[in-house]
C-alpha positions as CSV (number, residue, x, y, z in Angstrom):
1,M,128.2,6.2,-74.0
2,E,129.1,5.6,-77.2
3,I,131.8,3.4,-76.5
4,I,128.8,1.6,-73.9
5,S,126.7,1.2,-77.1
6,N,129.6,0.0,-79.1
7,Q,130.3,-2.5,-76.8
8,S,127.0,-4.1,-75.5
9,S,126.0,-4.4,-79.3
10,P,127.4,-8.0,-79.9
11,M,126.2,-9.2,-77.5
12,E,122.2,-8.5,-77.7
13,D,122.8,-10.0,-81.5
14,D,120.0,-12.5,-80.8
15,L,118.4,-10.3,-79.5
16,D,116.7,-6.7,-80.0
17,L,114.9,-5.2,-77.1
18,E,114.5,-1.7,-78.3
19,S,112.1,-3.9,-81.5
20,I,110.0,-6.0,-79.0
21,E,107.3,-4.5,-76.9
22,N,106.6,-7.1,-74.7
23,L,109.0,-9.8,-74.0
24,L,106.5,-11.9,-72.2
25,E,104.9,-12.6,-75.6
26,L,107.8,-13.7,-76.9
27,E,108.1,-17.2,-78.7
28,E,110.3,-19.6,-76.8
29,Q,112.7,-19.9,-79.9
30,N,113.0,-16.0,-80.0
31,Y,114.3,-16.2,-76.2
32,P,117.3,-13.8,-75.4
33,K,120.7,-15.9,-75.1
34,F,122.4,-16.1,-72.1
35,T,125.9,-17.8,-71.7
36,L,125.2,-18.4,-67.9
37,A,122.8,-21.5,-67.5
38,K,122.1,-19.5,-64.1
39,N,120.6,-16.3,-66.0
40,K,118.5,-18.8,-68.6
41,A,116.9,-20.3,-65.5
42,R,116.4,-16.7,-63.7
43,F,114.5,-15.7,-67.2
44,L,112.6,-18.6,-67.2
45,R,111.6,-17.8,-63.5
46,M,111.4,-14.3,-64.0
47,L,109.2,-14.4,-67.8
48,T,106.7,-17.1,-65.1
49,W,106.6,-14.1,-62.7
50,Y,105.6,-11.3,-64.7
51,R,102.8,-13.0,-66.9
52,S,101.4,-14.3,-63.7
53,K,101.1,-10.5,-62.3
54,E,100.1,-9.7,-65.8
55,E,96.8,-11.9,-65.3
56,W,96.9,-10.9,-61.8
57,I,96.2,-7.2,-62.5
58,D,92.7,-8.1,-64.4
59,V,91.4,-9.3,-61.5
60,A,93.7,-7.7,-58.7
61,P,91.8,-5.3,-56.1
62,L,93.0,-1.4,-56.5
63,A,95.3,-2.1,-53.4
64,G,97.3,-4.8,-54.3
65,V,98.1,-3.1,-57.3
66,S,99.0,-0.2,-56.2
67,K,101.0,-2.3,-53.8
68,L,102.6,-4.0,-56.3
69,F,103.3,-1.0,-58.2
70,K,105.5,0.4,-55.2
71,H,107.8,-2.5,-54.7
72,Q,108.1,-2.8,-58.6
73,S,109.4,1.1,-58.6
74,K,111.8,0.3,-56.5
75,E,112.8,-2.4,-57.8
76,L,113.3,-1.3,-61.3
77,E,115.3,1.3,-59.3
78,T,118.2,-1.1,-58.5
79,I,117.7,-3.2,-62.0
80,R,118.6,0.3,-63.0
81,A,121.5,0.9,-60.6
82,N,123.0,-2.4,-61.3
83,K,122.8,-2.2,-65.1
84,L,124.5,0.9,-64.6
85,D,127.5,-0.7,-62.2
86,Y,127.6,-3.8,-65.2
87,E,128.1,-1.2,-67.8
88,M,130.7,0.9,-66.1
89,E,132.8,-2.1,-65.5
90,I,132.6,-3.4,-69.0
91,E,134.0,0.1,-70.0
92,T,136.8,0.2,-67.6
93,G,138.5,-2.4,-70.0
94,T,140.5,-4.2,-66.8
95,L,138.5,-7.3,-67.2
96,T,139.3,-10.7,-67.9
97,P,138.1,-12.2,-70.9
98,S,135.8,-14.8,-68.9
99,Q,134.9,-11.6,-66.6
100,R,133.7,-9.9,-69.9
101,S,131.7,-12.7,-70.7
102,Y,130.1,-13.1,-67.4
103,K,129.4,-9.1,-67.1
104,K,128.2,-9.3,-70.2
105,D,125.4,-11.7,-69.8
106,E,124.6,-10.6,-66.3
107,L,124.3,-6.9,-68.2
108,K,121.8,-8.1,-70.9
109,M,120.1,-9.5,-68.0
110,C,119.7,-6.5,-66.1
111,R,118.4,-4.9,-69.3
112,V,115.8,-8.1,-70.1
113,H,114.7,-7.6,-66.6
114,E,114.7,-3.8,-67.0
115,K,112.1,-4.4,-69.7
116,M,109.8,-6.3,-68.1
117,A,109.5,-3.9,-65.4
118,V,108.6,-1.5,-67.1
119,H,106.5,-3.3,-68.9
120,L,104.7,-4.0,-65.4
121,I,105.4,-0.9,-64.1
122,T,103.2,0.6,-67.2
123,R,100.0,-1.9,-66.7
124,L,99.7,-1.3,-63.2
125,Q,99.8,2.9,-63.6
126,K,97.1,2.0,-66.4
127,K,94.7,0.1,-63.8
128,I,95.7,2.9,-60.8
129,K,94.4,5.4,-63.2
130,S,91.4,4.1,-64.3
131,G,90.4,3.2,-60.6
132,R,88.2,0.0,-62.0
133,R,88.8,-3.1,-59.8
């Protein structure tokens, strides 16, 4: 495990995910930096989607919140599986420099996505527990 953390720290120099409670509250100049244009665009789309869901939770019916909770929980499993795959590929040390850069960027995207999904799931759980509409 220590090998993974040593290898992944340089790629996250621009953003310490552990120190940020809610990525949705970041100012634009503090957004994570991605080397791949597709991940930059993906991040902005995810940010918009998760922000709208956060606003929606406040007015959503409990049935809709429960449905989204189930969907997000399943999606989180997929995100974590992808993250593990990227970590393992990077750890093997058999990648070319460009492949390594690509995989690190994808891993970073998985970590950002996981952080957003966990935050949303937590908000959904609170809404479900409160039982309010």
